[in-house]
C-alpha positions as MATLAB code, in Angstrom:
seq = 'XXXXXXXXXXXXXXXXXXXXXXXXXXXXXXXXXXXXXXXXXXXXXXXXXXXXXXXXXXXXXXXXXXXXXXXXXXXXXXXXXXXXXXXXXXXXXXXXXXXXXXXXXXXXXXXXXXXXXXXXXXXXXXXXXXXXXXXXXXXXXXXXXXXXXXXXXXXXXXXXXXXXXXXXXXXXXXXXXXXXXXXXXXXXXXXXXXXXXXXXXXXXXXXXXXXXXXXXXXXXXXXXXXXXXXXXXXXXXXXXXXXXXXXXXXXXXXXXX';
ca = [
     167.888   81.513   26.120;
     165.063   80.760   23.703;
     167.101   77.969   22.118;
     167.924   76.366   25.473;
     164.285   76.546   26.553;
     163.112   74.944   23.303;
     165.592   72.088   23.702;
     164.418   71.456   27.265;
     160.785   71.319   26.162;
     161.635   68.683   23.560;
     163.568   66.622   26.131;
     160.691   66.797   28.615;
     158.189   65.506   26.051;
     160.517   62.613   25.183;
     160.708   61.596   28.856;
     156.933   61.949   29.260;
     156.338   59.098   26.821;
     158.404   56.750   29.003;
     156.712   57.835   32.227;
     153.245   57.379   30.745;
     154.124   53.928   29.456;
     155.330   52.995   32.945;
     152.145   54.384   34.496;
     150.050   52.424   32.007;
     151.766   49.183   33.004;
     151.262   49.876   36.714;
     147.655   50.863   36.082;
     146.983   47.578   34.290;
     148.479   45.749   37.277;
     146.210   47.655   39.673;
     143.139   46.692   37.656;
     144.207   43.055   37.627;
     144.796   42.911   41.382;
     141.508   44.735   42.049;
     139.789   41.815   40.347;
     141.024   39.521   43.095;
     139.931   41.707   46.044;
     136.241   41.725   45.181;
     135.589   45.123   46.815;
     136.781   47.596   44.206;
     139.917   48.315   46.186;
     139.210   51.833   47.432;
     138.119   52.931   50.889;
     134.460   53.889   51.323;
     135.309   57.171   53.033;
     138.255   59.308   54.090;
     138.683   60.516   57.633;
     138.766   64.228   58.264;
     142.209   65.774   58.439;
     144.587   68.257   56.945;
     145.310   68.398   53.248;
     148.738   68.589   51.671;
     148.969   70.981   48.723;
     151.922   70.340   46.394;
     152.692   73.356   44.197;
     155.165   72.837   41.360;
     156.200   76.122   39.783;
     159.196   78.001   38.374;
     162.817   77.419   39.233;
     164.212   80.394   37.293;
     163.112   83.836   36.225;
     162.056   85.277   32.865;
     158.877   83.164   32.851;
     156.278   85.937   32.909;
     153.263   85.313   35.140;
     153.972   81.583   35.439;
     154.206   81.526   39.240;
     151.228   83.850   39.686;
     148.975   81.504   37.726;
     150.000   78.481   39.825;
     149.344   80.265   43.122;
     146.029   81.660   41.860;
     144.862   78.144   40.949;
     145.923   76.871   44.390;
     144.148   79.678   46.305;
     141.020   77.601   47.191;
     143.233   74.860   48.648;
     145.356   77.323   50.586;
     142.277   78.913   52.191;
     141.660   75.708   54.227;
     143.934   74.004   56.793;
     146.825   72.562   54.838;
     150.473   71.637   54.702;
     152.185   73.402   51.820;
     154.876   71.781   49.679;
     156.496   74.158   47.170;
     158.815   73.092   44.361;
     160.954   75.681   42.547;
     163.313   78.353   43.859;
     161.330   81.224   42.330;
     158.134   79.619   43.595;
     159.533   79.560   47.141;
     160.220   83.319   46.915;
     156.715   83.862   45.520;
     155.226   81.944   48.462;
     157.164   84.096   50.922;
     155.965   87.271   49.173;
     152.397   86.050   49.685;
     152.976   85.378   53.369;
     152.820   81.599   52.923;
     155.063   79.335   54.995;
     155.881   76.081   53.165;
     156.059   72.968   55.312;
     158.646   71.579   52.921;
     160.251   72.940   49.777;
     162.828   71.930   47.210;
     164.344   73.191   43.978;
     162.876   72.308   40.610;
     164.764   70.096   38.168;
     167.273   71.552   35.719;
     167.079   68.556   33.365;
     164.315   65.985   32.685;
     166.537   63.113   33.861;
     166.342   64.541   37.392;
     162.545   64.188   37.563;
     162.514   60.728   39.156;
     164.854   61.805   41.968;
     162.657   64.804   42.789;
     159.515   62.641   42.629;
     161.101   60.242   45.140;
     161.850   63.084   47.555;
     158.326   64.508   47.258;
     156.798   61.049   47.670;
     158.802   60.423   50.844;
     157.503   63.675   52.345;
     153.903   62.950   51.345;
     153.792   59.431   52.735;
     155.422   60.650   55.945;
     152.695   63.310   56.292;
     150.017   60.716   55.660;
     151.493   58.263   58.149;
     152.553   60.612   60.945;
     151.419   64.173   60.179;
     147.647   63.807   60.299;
     147.205   64.469   56.578;
     144.327   62.726   54.815;
     144.307   64.327   51.385;
     146.949   65.332   48.860;
     146.438   67.752   45.982;
     148.956   68.627   43.299;
     148.931   71.885   41.344;
     151.119   72.394   38.291;
     151.152   74.008   34.854;
     150.516   72.210   31.586;
     152.456   72.805   28.369;
     150.441   73.867   25.361;
     150.409   75.951   22.184;
     148.396   78.856   23.624;
     149.933   81.928   25.224;
     147.783   81.536   28.345;
     149.310   79.360   31.082;
     147.039   76.372   31.738;
     147.016   75.041   35.312;
     145.876   71.647   36.565;
     144.838   71.056   40.191;
     143.894   67.466   40.965;
     143.790   65.092   43.930;
     146.430   62.408   44.367;
     145.051   60.990   47.600;
     142.493   59.564   48.305;
     143.464   57.339   45.433;
     140.871   56.944   42.678;
     140.670   53.215   41.954;
     137.763   53.711   39.542;
     140.233   54.811   36.862;
     141.478   51.243   36.435;
     139.059   48.848   34.757;
     139.071   45.262   35.968;
     139.912   42.926   33.047;
     137.034   40.688   32.059;
     137.534   36.934   31.736;
     141.167   37.292   32.806;
     143.040   34.658   34.782;
     143.608   35.644   38.403;
     147.244   36.663   38.885;
     149.577   34.382   40.799;
     150.526   36.370   43.902;
     153.237   35.550   46.415;
     152.061   38.310   48.759;
     148.596   39.196   50.081;
     146.550   41.045   47.454;
     146.111   44.106   49.695;
     149.878   44.425   50.133;
     150.508   44.068   46.398;
     147.827   46.664   45.692;
     149.307   49.119   48.197;
     152.741   48.834   46.576;
     151.307   49.263   43.090;
     149.468   52.385   44.255;
     152.710   53.809   45.637;
     154.403   53.191   42.283;
     151.522   54.797   40.414;
     151.628   57.900   42.627;
     155.372   58.075   41.959;
     154.600   58.011   38.214;
     151.986   60.754   38.648;
     154.467   62.932   40.526;
     157.117   62.370   37.862;
     154.655   63.240   35.103;
     153.572   66.419   36.923;
     157.197   67.503   37.333;
     157.949   66.971   33.634;
     154.758   68.744   32.550;
     155.575   71.737   34.760;
     159.170   71.749   33.530;
     158.007   71.842   29.906;
     155.389   74.508   30.672;
     157.928   76.705   32.473;
     160.303   76.591   29.527;
     157.481   77.308   27.099;
     156.564   80.322   29.231;
     160.204   81.419   29.123;
     160.242   81.091   25.330;
     157.124   83.257   25.070;
     158.626   85.812   27.479;
     161.816   85.977   25.410;
     159.828   86.394   22.180;
     157.792   89.188   23.780;
     160.982   90.839   25.075;
     162.565   90.611   21.617;
     159.473   92.154   20.030;
     159.481   94.964   22.615;
     163.156   95.677   21.950;
     162.561   95.792   18.192;
     159.560   98.116   18.654;
     161.636  100.381   20.898;
     164.462  100.348   18.358;
     162.111  101.365   15.577;
     160.717  104.183   17.712;
     164.229  105.411   18.524;
     165.296  105.268   14.869;
     162.182  107.207   13.848;
     162.850  109.791   16.590;
     166.486  110.116   15.501;
     165.408  110.666   11.904;
     162.911  113.364   12.931;
     165.538  115.104   15.035;
     168.042  114.939   12.184;
     165.442  116.310    9.779;
     164.701  119.146   12.205;
     168.433  119.943   12.390;
     168.717  119.937    8.590;
     165.648  122.174    8.269;
     167.073  124.559   10.871;
     170.419  124.714    9.029;
     168.665  125.418    5.714;
     166.643  128.214    7.325;
     169.815  129.718    8.823;
     171.595  129.558    5.482;
     168.661  131.138    3.705;
     168.388  133.880    6.338;
     172.091  134.600    6.096;
     171.908  134.851    2.286;
     169.043  137.340    2.470;
     170.905  139.477    4.995;
     174.003  139.470    2.816;
     172.033  140.997   -0.049;
];
């Protein structure tokens, strides 16, 4: 199990490089198109409405406190009116144990190549909630892989979209557009959100498998400690038996005299 988890972590990191390169290209396009709009691109305010909280957590067991950490980080979001989206079979059970009723849920990926398909499904649900469900904000909560034993959790907003992240190129030629700039910008934003969802899925996938590796190492260490304790106990019991036999033999020899 440790070997499988380690291989999955390596695969996830390999896919992350491709996703981040794609996001970088889309981000550069957003900055370029923003230069043609003249207003910075983003809305000045967001209307009041429900939030959508997307929790990406564990699909399988033997991951320690992985799910608990994700739900603890999401607690402030879940204390306000929200629609809850939960990803991961074990995470769905954890939500039910906490009395939470997901608006929509799905299983987590079993292989990094499945990340884009899951991101598409989540994106479809989110944009439907924004268009027809009265949602105005979207937050995503997921774990981050890392070398430490503590599970690191990231909770960040997806929508409203932060256009300030994309610098407008200076002294660049205006792009040749065949569609209105606002329409091009909206489609680029959709693609960038898709990339963010894909990245979050891969990061959570890698973090879950790292947590599983740590859980397996801890379980192995516990088994070895228990084995050593049992061996030591067996040796003490055997020594007690030998001592008792020696005492009986000595007693019998004295009585025979």
